[in-house]
N, C-alpha and C positions, 0 to 999 in steps of 0.2 A: 417645402415641395410645392410646385405649382400644378394646378389643374388646367388643362388646355382642351377646348372643345373645337373640333375641326369640322368644317363644312366645305364650301368652295375655297376655303382658306381658313385661317383661325377666326372664329366668330365669337369666342368667349374664352377668357383666361383669368385665372385667379391663383395668387400665390407668388412665390419668388423664384426667379431664375437669375443666377449670377448676381449682379448688383442691382437688379430691378425688381420691384414689387408691383404686380398687376392686380387691380381690384375694380369694383364697380360701385357707384353710389347713385342717387336719384337722377343725376344728370348724365349718367352713362359710364362707359369704361374709362379708366385712367391708369397711368403708370407713374411711379415715383421711384426715387432712389431708395434702395433698401437700407434701413438703418439698424444698427445693432444696439441693443439695450445698454445703457451706461453701466448697469450692474446686473450681469446675467445670473448672479448668485445672491439675489436679494433674499431677505428673510421670508417673504411670501413665496418666492419660487422654491426655496428650500423646503418649506412646509408642504407645498403642493407635491414636490417630488417624494417626500417622505410618505404622504398619504397614498400615492400610487404604489410605492414600494410595499407598504403595509398591506394594501388590498391585493396586490399580485401574490404575495406570500399567503394571504388568507384564502384566495381562490384555489391555490394548489394544495394547501395544507389543512384547511379547516372545512371547506365545503366538501360534501360528498358527491358522488356521481349523479345522484338524483337531483340535487340542487343545481349543479352545473348544467344538467340536461334541461331543467326548467328554464334557466336563463337563455339557453340556446333556442328553445322553442319560442320563447318570447321574442328573441331577436329575429327569428325567421318570419314572424308574423307582423313585425312592426317596420314600416317604411320611414326612412329619415331623408333629410335633404343635405346635399353637400354644398360647397361654396358656390357652385354654379347653379344651384337650385334644382339639381337633378335628384331623382329618387335613388337611394342607395340602401343597402342593408348592412348594419353593423353585426359583429359577432356577439354572442352571449357574454363573453369576457369583456368586450367593450362596454356593453350596457351595465354590467356589474360595476366596473370602474367608474363610468360616467355618473351613475346614480349615487354611489356610496362615497365618492370624494366629498360631496356636500355634507353627508352625515358626519364624517370625520372633521370637516372644517367647522361644523356647528356643534362639535363635542357631543355627537350622538353615536349610538351603536349602529354599525353597518347592518343592512338587511341582506341576509344570506339566502333565504328562500326566493326562488325566482317567481315573478308575478304570474298569477293565474289568469287575470284579465289581460288579454293580449292586444291592447291599444295604448297609445300615449294618453296621458291626462289632457283634459281640455285646457287651452289657454284662456285667459280672461281678457277678451278684447274690449271690455267696457272700463277697464281700470284707468283712473285718472289720479294725478298727484297735484298737490299744492304745497307751498312752503312760505313761512314768514321769516324774514331776516331777524325779527325780534326774538322769536322763540327757537329758531333753528330746528323746528320739528317739521317733518314731512307728513302730510296727511294723505292717506290712501283711501280712495273711494273705489270699491270693488263689488263684484257680484257675490254676495254672501249666500246665494242659493246653490253655488257650486258644491260638489260633494266633499271636497277637501275641507271645507269650513266646519263640517260636523263629523270629522274623522280624527280620532286620536292618532298622534304621531305623523299627521300630514302637515306639510309646510308650504308657505309661500316664501321662497328664497329671494332675497333682495340684494342687488348690487347697485352701486351708484357711480356715475362718472363725475370727474372734476367739473366745476361750474365753468360755463363758457359765455362769451359775449352774446348779447341778445340777437345779434345779426346772424348767428349760426343757425343753419336750417337742418342740419343732420349731424349725427354723432355716431361714430363706429367704435368708440372705446378709446383707451382702455377703461374698464369698469373695475373699481377697487372696493375694498371693505366688504363687509357682509353683515346682513341682518336677516331676520326671518320672523314671520308670524305663524303661529301654530294653530291648527284646527283642534277641535275638542268635541267628543260625542255628547258629553253631559251638558255642557253649555257652549253651543256652537259660536264661533267667532262671528262678529257682526261688523258691518261697514258703517261709518268710517273707522280707520285705525291710524294712530300716529306712531312714528319712530323718530329717534334723534338722527338728524342728518349726518351722514358719514363724512361729508366735507362741509366746511364753513362756506355758506352761500350768502352773497350780498344782494340787496334789493336790485332788481333789474337784470340780474344774471339768469341765464338759462341753464338748466341741467336736465340730464336724462337718467332714468332708473331702469335697470333691466331686472326682469322677474323670471322665475321658473316655479312651477307647481310640482312638488314632490309628494306622491301619495305614500301611505304607510306601507304598501306592498313593494315599494322600491321603484315604481314607475316615475319617470321624470319627464316633464313636458319640454317641448321646444321653447326657447326663450322668447319673451315678448317685452316690449318697452313702452314707457310713457315719458312725457317731458312736460315742463312748465317753466314759466318765468317767475322768479321769486318776488314776493310782495314785501311791503314794509314790515 
């Protein structure tokens, strides 16, 4: 589905109509031919659908009215951004699915109680990454004073894009694989931290990593990214 913003004509458009996909990057708006995935029923897609189906069933069968109302109250208080950068409000159901899909994907128990703190978690605008071809380890430098670092069951969720030519200046995805770093109250996580690269990256290639911070109470931040060029 495409989102269209009207003014004295169409001034912004995002999504697909018929055979065309409309989007925007750092150089402005563009349109390209819509492409269909080679395998629309890949293993990852099947898993994602199963997670959503499980959470939908859980929302209606496991959660009680008070829990659903708490998610609704959270959704009413939290502003999100759509593809056009406009402020929108999701439903409590949407937030429950959005947050807990990551829990299932990381083999963790869903959070059924709605958040009491009615704000999104902070992003980490300071995060940087580096990688050595020799080790294939990505090193994260991050702000270890953020609250998630000293909170049990809080996570820094990590997705990584395929390596690109060094001339590439932006990357919109897709991001694949998944990893995470967990906070801890007893011994807070500290920067820097390493993780094994999700893709094999060669020296001179550029790659992007997408992050989200998930707090123990179920709140999930907006995504944020970092990129670097791989060293020897």
